[in-house]
C-alpha positions as a printed Julia matrix, in Angstrom:
81×3 Matrix{Float64}:
 -10.36  -12.21  -18.48
  -6.79  -11.67  -17.24
  -5.51  -11.96  -13.72
  -5.66   -8.91  -11.48
  -2.31   -7.12  -11.14
  -0.53   -7.93   -7.9
   2.91   -7.67   -6.37
   4.54   -9.86   -3.76
   8.09  -10.39   -2.67
   9.51   -6.97   -3.45
  13.14   -6.65   -2.37
  13.79   -5.22    1.05
  13.75   -1.47    0.99
  17.0     0.23    1.92
  16.24    3.08    4.31
  12.93    1.85    5.7
  10.83    4.94    5.04
   7.34    5.28    3.61
   8.75    7.58    0.91
  10.38    4.51   -0.64
   6.91    3.25   -1.5
   5.94    6.34   -3.51
   7.13    4.86   -6.85
   4.31    2.32   -6.49
   1.93    5.19   -7.31
   3.12    4.77  -10.92
   1.43    1.35  -10.85
  -2.14    2.46  -10.07
  -3.75   -0.78  -11.27
  -2.23   -2.9    -8.5
  -5.05   -4.69   -6.67
  -2.98   -6.86   -4.32
   0.3    -6.15   -2.56
   2.23   -8.11    0.05
   5.11   -6.54    1.96
   4.64   -8.51    5.19
   8.3    -9.37    5.75
   9.61   -6.03    4.57
  10.75   -3.72    7.4
   8.75   -0.83    5.92
   5.56   -2.73    6.81
   6.34   -2.17   10.49
   6.33    1.64   10.2
   3.61    3.78   11.73
   0.89    4.62    9.19
   2.29    2.11    6.66
  -1.06    0.52    5.87
  -2.93    3.82    5.53
  -0.13    5.27    3.39
  -0.16    2.37    0.94
  -3.96    2.27    0.74
  -4.1     5.98   -0.06
  -1.27    5.62   -2.58
  -2.92    2.83   -4.58
  -6.56    3.63   -5.4
  -7.44    0.16   -6.76
  -5.76   -1.83   -4.0
  -8.16   -4.45   -2.64
  -5.78   -6.6    -0.56
  -2.74   -5.48    1.41
  -0.59   -8.01    3.22
  -3.24  -10.69    2.68
  -5.89   -8.58    4.42
  -8.85   -7.08    2.56
  -8.97   -3.27    2.33
 -12.36   -2.12    3.61
 -14.17    0.93    2.28
 -14.08    2.75    5.64
 -10.34    2.06    5.92
  -9.78    3.5     2.41
 -11.83    6.61    3.15
  -9.89    7.24    6.37
  -6.53    6.65    4.65
  -7.35    9.04    1.81
  -8.56   11.71    4.26
  -5.33   11.38    6.26
  -3.25   11.75    3.1
  -5.13   14.9     2.1
  -5.02   16.5     5.53
  -1.82   15.11    6.99
  -1.46   12.78   10.0
């Protein structure tokens, strides 16, 4: 069995907006992502946005994604903030 897809150490994002993370949606099999030191991780709704964007994500910034957190994030994405 192969290792689960994960990303860590992405380069710093240029304009610091959540929209910069949207290309990650083209990588739907990502199960782990770490952007702790990236300025975008400090933005309001960052965690919910990324969780809703990546349906198989299990760990974000070294913290487990809980089912209730995923459900809330997906509802927010569908209905707006």
